[in-house]
C-alpha positions as CSV (number, residue, x, y, z in Angstrom):
1,M,-37.5,-7.5,-15.2
2,K,-34.7,-8.4,-17.5
3,R,-31.4,-9.6,-16.0
4,R,-28.3,-7.7,-16.8
5,R,-25.4,-9.6,-18.4
6,R,-22.6,-10.1,-15.9
7,R,-19.7,-7.8,-16.6
8,S,-16.2,-7.7,-15.2
9,F,-14.2,-4.6,-14.3
10,S,-10.5,-4.0,-13.9
11,P,-9.1,-3.2,-10.4
12,E,-8.2,0.3,-11.7
13,Y,-11.7,1.0,-12.8
14,K,-13.1,-0.1,-9.4
15,T,-10.6,2.2,-7.7
16,E,-11.6,5.1,-9.8
17,V,-15.3,4.6,-9.1
18,A,-14.6,4.4,-5.4
19,A,-12.5,7.6,-5.6
20,L,-15.4,9.4,-7.1
21,V,-17.4,8.6,-4.0
22,L,-14.7,8.9,-1.3
23,D,-12.7,11.9,-2.7
24,Q,-15.4,13.9,-4.4
25,G,-18.2,13.4,-1.8
26,R,-20.6,12.0,-4.4
27,T,-23.2,9.4,-3.5
28,V,-22.8,5.7,-4.5
29,G,-26.3,5.9,-6.2
30,D,-25.4,9.0,-8.2
31,V,-22.1,7.5,-9.5
32,S,-23.7,4.2,-10.2
33,R,-26.5,5.7,-12.3
34,E,-24.0,7.9,-14.2
35,L,-21.7,5.0,-15.0
36,D,-24.5,2.4,-15.5
37,L,-23.4,0.2,-12.6
38,T,-25.5,-1.6,-10.1
39,E,-25.5,0.2,-6.8
40,S,-24.5,-2.9,-4.9
41,A,-21.3,-3.2,-6.9
42,G,-20.5,0.4,-6.3
43,R,-21.1,0.0,-2.5
44,G,-18.8,-3.0,-2.4
45,W,-16.0,-1.2,-4.2
46,V,-16.3,1.8,-1.9
47,A,-16.3,-0.5,1.2
48,Q,-13.1,-2.3,-0.1
49,A,-11.5,1.1,-0.9
50,R,-12.2,2.2,2.7
51,I,-10.5,-1.0,4.0
52,D,-7.5,-0.5,1.7
53,R,-7.2,3.1,3.0
54,G,-7.3,1.9,6.6
55,S,-10.6,3.4,7.5
56,G,-12.9,0.4,6.9
57,V,-14.2,-2.4,9.1
58,P,-11.6,-3.5,11.7
59,D,-9.8,-6.8,10.9
60,A,-11.1,-6.8,7.3
61,L,-8.7,-8.0,4.6
62,T,-7.2,-5.4,2.3
63,T,-7.1,-6.1,-1.4
64,E,-3.4,-7.1,-1.2
65,E,-4.2,-9.6,1.7
66,R,-7.1,-11.1,-0.3
67,E,-4.8,-11.6,-3.3
68,E,-2.1,-13.2,-1.1
69,L,-4.7,-15.5,0.5
70,R,-6.1,-16.5,-2.9
71,H,-2.5,-17.3,-4.0
72,L,-1.7,-19.3,-0.9
73,R,-4.9,-21.3,-1.1
74,R,-4.2,-22.2,-4.8
75,E,-0.6,-23.2,-3.9
76,N,-1.9,-25.3,-0.9
77,R,-4.4,-27.1,-3.2
78,Q,-1.7,-27.9,-5.7
79,L,0.7,-29.1,-3.0
80,R,-2.0,-31.4,-1.6
81,Q,-2.7,-32.9,-5.1
82,E,0.9,-33.7,-5.9
83,P,1.2,-36.7,-3.5
84,E,-2.1,-38.0,-4.7
85,I,-0.9,-38.0,-8.3
86,L,2.4,-39.6,-7.3
87,N,0.6,-42.3,-5.4
88,K,-1.7,-43.1,-8.3
89,A,1.3,-43.2,-10.7
90,A,3.2,-45.5,-8.4
91,A,0.2,-47.8,-8.1
92,F,-0.2,-47.8,-11.9
93,F,3.4,-48.7,-12.6
94,A,3.5,-51.3,-9.8
95,K,0.4,-52.9,-11.4
96,E,2.0,-52.7,-14.9
97,S,5.3,-54.4,-13.8
98,R,3.6,-57.5,-12.5
C-alpha cells in the first residue's frame, strides 16, 4: 500500500469540512471520500469543531485555548533560554578579559 504525501490544510478548510458533517448531517466517511481526505483527519476535525461549539468532550481545549497554550509554551521556552545565553556570554567575556 502506497503512503500518501502529508498535506496541510488551513483552519478555514477544516472548519468547512466539519460543518459539512455537523450542519448537513453527512457522515465523516462520505465527506472524506468526496474530498479525498483520510477519514481519521475528518473525524479529528469534527471532534475539534464539536469542542469549539461547546458540545464536545468536557474539559477539552478549544482551538483558541490550544493556540494560547502553544504561544505560552513558546514564550516560556524563550524566557528560560535568555538567562542561559546571558550566563554563557558573561562567562565568555570574563574569560576573555583575563
